[in-house]
C-alpha positions, 0 to 999 in steps of 0.5 A, a space after each residue: 500500500 506504502 509503495 503503491 501511494 508514492 508512485 500516485 504522488 510520484 504519478 501527480 507531480 509529473 503532471 499527467 493528463 489525456 486531456 488532448 493539446 489545446 491546439 487540437 482546433 487543427 483537426 481535419 475530420 477524415 472518415 477513420 476513428 483516429 481522434 488524436 492529431 498529434 503526432 509524435 517524431 519517434 525518433 526527434 531531428 535536431 531542430 539546428 539542422 532541419 528547421 527552414 521556411 518562413 522567416 517566424 521560423 528562421 529568427 528562431 532558428 538564429 537564437 536558437 544559433 546564438 544561444 549554443 556561444 552562451 558562455 561566461 566568455 561570450 555573453 548574447 543578446 537574444 529577443 533583448 536579453 543577455 545570457 551567459 549560459 547557454 541553457 537558460 538562453 534555450 530555455 527561455 525561448 522554450 516557452 511552454 512547459 506541459 505533461 501529456 498521455 497518447 494511448 496508442 493501438 497496437 493490435 485489434 481494428 485501430 492498430 497504430 491509431 491514436 485513441 482518446 478513449 483511456 479504457 481497455 478492450 479485450 485482449 488487445 495491446 497497447 502503447 500508452 506515452 507520458 511525455 513532459 516538455 519544455 516547448 515553443 510552436 512553430 508554423 510549418 517550413 513547407 509555407 504552404 497556406 493552405 496546409 500549415 502544420 505546427 509543430 513542436 520544437 523542444 526538448 523533454 523526456 518521456 515514459 513509453 509503457 507496451 501492455 499486452 494481451 489486456 482485460 477490457 476496462 483498465 484504464 490506460 493512463 494509469 501507470 499504477 494501476 498497469 504495473 499492479 496488474 503486471 506484478 499479478 499476471 493479469 497483462 504483461 507489458 515493458 516500461 522504457 525511459 528516453 532522453 530528448 536533447 537533454 545531456 551533461 552531467 545529469 546523464 551521470 544519475 539519469 541512462 539515455 533510455 533504459 527499458 525493463 518489463 513493468 512492475 511497480 518499481 521500474 515506474 519509480 524509476 521511471 517517474 522519478 527518472 522524469 521529475 529529477 530533469 525538471 529539476 536538473 535542467 533549471 538548476 545544473 549549471 553543466 546541462 545542457 539541450 539539444 531542441 528537436 524537432 517533438 511533433 506535429 499537428 494537423 491544421 484545420 480544413 474549414 469546409 471540407 467534402 461530407 466524403 471526403 477519405 484522405 490523402 491519394 499519392 498521386 505520382 512523382 513529377 518533375 514540374 507540376 505542368 508534367 503530363 498524368 503517366 500511367 506508371 501511377 496507375 491515375 486517370 484524369 477524366 477532365 485535365 492531365 496536368 498534374 497543377 489541373 487536377 485540383 477540383 477535378 474526376 479522377 479514376 484510379 486504375 488499381 487498388 489504393 490507400 487511402 493515407 491519414 495524412 500526406 507526408 511531412 517536415 521532417 522526416 516526409 514518412 508515409 503516415 497511416 491508411 485509413 483505406 482502400 479504393 478498389 481499381 476503376 474508383 472516381 475521386 475528386 480532388 479537393 486539394 493537390 500538394 508537393 511534398 518533398 521531392 516533388 511528390 504530389 499529394 491529394 486530398 480526396 473524396 468518394 464520388 460513388 460508395 465504391 464498395 469503402 
């Protein structure tokens, strides 16, 4: 009982919550079970190596660069403030501090999706991530005014619990309860702790990352590690930080067709005036040039995956499939975008049911 009370106290101090990020006003409605629009980067990319784009992003990059040079012998001025500590300078730019809990399904019909409900289903598997971060938000570096994602830049720590073969009705956001269930053999699982962009003397106290079997001691160890980082970040002059792209939030699309499906890969073309080619198995019923496709109807010659989102900065990875459309299905193109190296993606709606 004492261990459980201590653990609940620790979790309370860590600030866990299952409440979605306030920026979920940017949600894009799609016909899938996905209800969260925040996507984490599994391996955050240092901001100074990845960021390009709008003037605001460039200003932030310049400020980060100035902060990196701050030292006792080199005082720098950032946003009209003087700094001799690189860490204090960076922390001044990272004005937000939050703890959030995200639950992702690892099995069943919602596999790979982020969920808003914290209650488990019988026999399913889940990934529960508690993320604490010091961060700021910036606009998309792609400078697309019609479709601008918001990027979370900062440092932090996260606890990742993977839960397997759980019974129905368990609160997945309660790490203490999950650990107790694991000890009673009601489920199996693991727990991992990771630091993001934070280094220095604390690495002697807190390992860069560790994975352990899910139990009460492992959860206490992980939560205490997160607490130590929060304290040392502001009190230990030997701590250094490197802001990273932690994740992003999709934009809001005000007007959208009621039968919207998601994003379809159109193909790789050298310029937007290129003609559609048979290689990508997509035909236009009205126009043949890529840039003229928006607002028109196309037909797919083979089965195609519809994705929850188009690939985005910084990794441009392909998101999960939310539907499949069969050959000969007709689709309306609501929006078409060039992504990365001239790879074109379209946000599409169904013209007919296509057996969806």
